[in-house]
N, C-alpha and C positions, 0 to 999 in steps of 0.2 A: 507548372510547379506542383510539387507534392506537399500538401499541408498535413500537419500532425494535430490530431485531436485526442484528448484524454479526459479523465475525470479528476476530481479534487482529492482523491486518495493518493495520487502520485506524489512521491517525496522528491520534488524538484526545487532547486534553489531559484530565486528570481533571475539570476544570471543565466541559468540553464534554460529557463522558459523563454527568455529574450533571445538567446543565441540560436535556439531551434524554432523560434516563432510558434510555440505550442499554444493551442487553443484549449482552454479548460472549461469543461461543463461541470458545475458544482452539484454535489449531492446536498441533501437537506437534513437538518436536525430540528426536531420539535422538542422544546425544553421549557418547562414552567409556563405552558400555554402560548409560547411564541415560537414561530418557525424561522430558522436562520438558514441562509445559503452558506455552505461550508467555505470558509476563508474569504467570503464576500461581506456578509453581515456580522461575522464573528471570527476573531483570530483564534489560532490554535492555543495560544497562551490563555486567552480569556476563557475558552471552553475547558481547558485543563483545570483552571482554578474553580470553575463552576461545578465540574464533575466531582471534585474532591469534597464538596460540601455534602455531608450525609443527610442533611435535612431537605435537600432538593429531591424532586421526583425523578424517576428514571427516564432519561431522554429516549426519544424514538427517532430512528433514522429512516430516510426514504431516498430512493434513487431519483435521478433527474427525470423530468417528465418527457414524454415523447415529443412534445412541442419544443422543449429546450434543444433537443438534439436536431430536430428538423430545422429550426431557426439557425443554429450554429452552422450546419452543413450548407444551408441555402445562402447565408451571408458570405461564407468563404467562397463559394462558387460564383456568387454574383460579382464579387470583387475580382475573381480570377476565373472567367468562363472556361478557359482551357485547362484549368487546374484539376487536381485529383486529391483524394483524402485518404490517409491511413489513420484509423481511429482505434486506439488501444486502451483497454479498460480492465479494471479489477476483476478478479476471478468470479465466475458465475456462482461458485459455491459460497461466496460472501454477499453477493448482491445480484439483483436482476438488471443492473445497469447495462451490461454488455448486450443482453437480449433487447433492451429498449433501443440501444444504438443500432442494432441490426435491423429492427423494424423501421426505424427512421431512415436508414440508408436505402431501404427498398422503396421508400416513398419520395425520395429526392432524386431528381435527374442528375446524373453525374457518376463518375467512377469513384466509389467509396468502398474501401475495404475495412472491415471491422475484425479486430483480433481480441480474443480472450487471452489476457496476459498470463492466466493461471497463477497470478501473484497479486501483490498490492504494494503500497508504500514505495520503498526504494527499489524493490524488485520490479515493480511496474515502471519506475523511473529508468532503470537500466535498459529496459526494452525501448523506451521512448528515445533515450540517448543513442541507442544503437540505430534506431530508425533515422535519427538526425544525421548520424555519421554516414549512413548509406546514401541518404539524399544528397548530402554535400559531395559525396564521391561520384555522383552522377548516375546512380542506379535508377532504373525505371520502377514503376509501381509494383509490377509482378515480382521483381527481384527484391524490393524492400519487404514486401509481404512475406515472401518465402524465407528470406534470411532472418527476419525477426522471429518467425515461428521456429526456425531451426535453433535460434539463440536461447529460447525459453528454458530448455533443460540445463543450461549452464548456471541458472540462478538458484540459490539455496536460501530459504527463508525459515527462521526459527522465531517463534513467539513465546516469550516467557510470561506466564500468567501468575500473578501473585495470589489471586483468589478467583474461584470459579463463579462467584456470585453474579458478576456482570455477564458472563456467558449464559448463565441460567436466565437472568432477567431479559437478555436480548434474544432468547429463544435458540441459542446455539448449543445448549446443553439442558437436559431435563432436570427438574427439581430434585428428584431422588439422587441423582449424581451429585448435585450441588450440596445437598444435605450431608451425604456420606463424606464428601470431600472436606467439608468444614469440620467434621468431627476428627478426621485424621490429619488435618492441616495439609491437604494435598495441594501442591503447586505444580500444575502441569506445564510441559513445554510442548507446543504444537508445531508441526512442520507442514508447509505446503509442499506436497510431493505427488507427482503423477496426477495432477489435477484433483487432488484430494487434500483435505485437512486432517492430518493424523497425529496421534500422540507420539512424540519422539522420546518423551520421558515423563514419568509420574513421580515427582519428587516430594518426599514427605519432609516438609520443613525448609526453611531458608538456606541452611547449610548445604543440603543436597542440591538445591536449585543453583546455588553459587558454584558448587563443584561441577555441575553439568555445564554451566555457563563457561567456566574456565576450560573445560575439555573441548568445547566447540571452538573457543578462541584459539587454543593450541593447534587444533586441526587446521583451521584456515591459515594460521601463520605458517604452518609446515607445508601447506600446499602452494608451491611456487607459481601455480597458474592463477592464483587469486590476485586481482589487481585493484578491485574496488570493494569497499565494505560500507554498508549503511547501518547505522545504529540509531534506532528510533525509540522514543519513549513516551509514556503517557503523562507523567508528572515529575517523578524523581529521576534525575540524570546520574545518580550515584553509580549504578551498575555500568551504564554505557560509557561514562568517563573513565572508569577503571579499565574497561575493555579497550577503549581507544588508546589509553596511555601504554598499555602492553603492546598493542599492534605498532604504534608509532616508535616504540623502543626497539622492538625485534624485527619489524618489517617496515622501515620508513618509506619503502617504495610503494606501499599500498595506500591508495587514496581513501581516506575515511571521512564520512559525513555523519555528524551527530546533530539530530534535530527532533523536535516534538513531532509525533505522528499526527495524522488528521483526526478531527473529532469523530468521524465515522468509526475509525479503528479504536479510538479511546473508549467509545461507548461499549464495545463488546469485550475489550481486554480489561478495562478497569484500572484504577490507581495501582501504582507499583509495577505495572507491566512494561515490558520493553521487547525489542526485537533485534536479532542479528541477521543481516541480509548480505549475502556476498555473491559476487560474480566471478 
């Protein structure tokens, strides 16, 4: 049997995890002197509320340890000696998680394939669901790996950032950029594209951000090949609910999932942030 492993940034519902028997290795967040395993010791809702408190210190995130991956892989193969593993993780440009998974795979006896999703959140989930579909269809490990990799370019991910402060604090943008952006009220939109994180738009003020949000929504509605959309958010669901309502009205055939993102993503995007991800 082929088993699926991923990390806790994947935006999967409990039903999807169960249906595809997905094994999740959690990342970690250190906050106010305490370390939490993502979605194990702290829920997304709890972290979202903690993050919005201006008086708390900035949280630090860390990837799973090598030992966590080794144990996960060994436990799976111990229960299924003839089994194999497809391990799909968030992009290396956001975390070293996939590199750690690769190192662990080399230290464990068994056929383990590690894939850099070049995405995260619902984009990562789309790849996991694709792997699940292929496994259920009877594809072998080589075919699953090849088809999932070929599927990656079909995923589009936009992140709408309300403030660059958290990207600066998290080391994803330098302080000079953050200071200048605060003066002109810059609200950037980032896109995961060609294995890079690039600026899709630099909006000055909320109105321009909303306008760009609506343009992206109109584009995906007009694209008849779009079948699934993920709308993830940090704290406020106002924007994503408006997007979901428009999609449901104009394209009821599109499957839409609205959920809080993972604490790892929340830490770098910050309050007011949200994402549009579609396949």
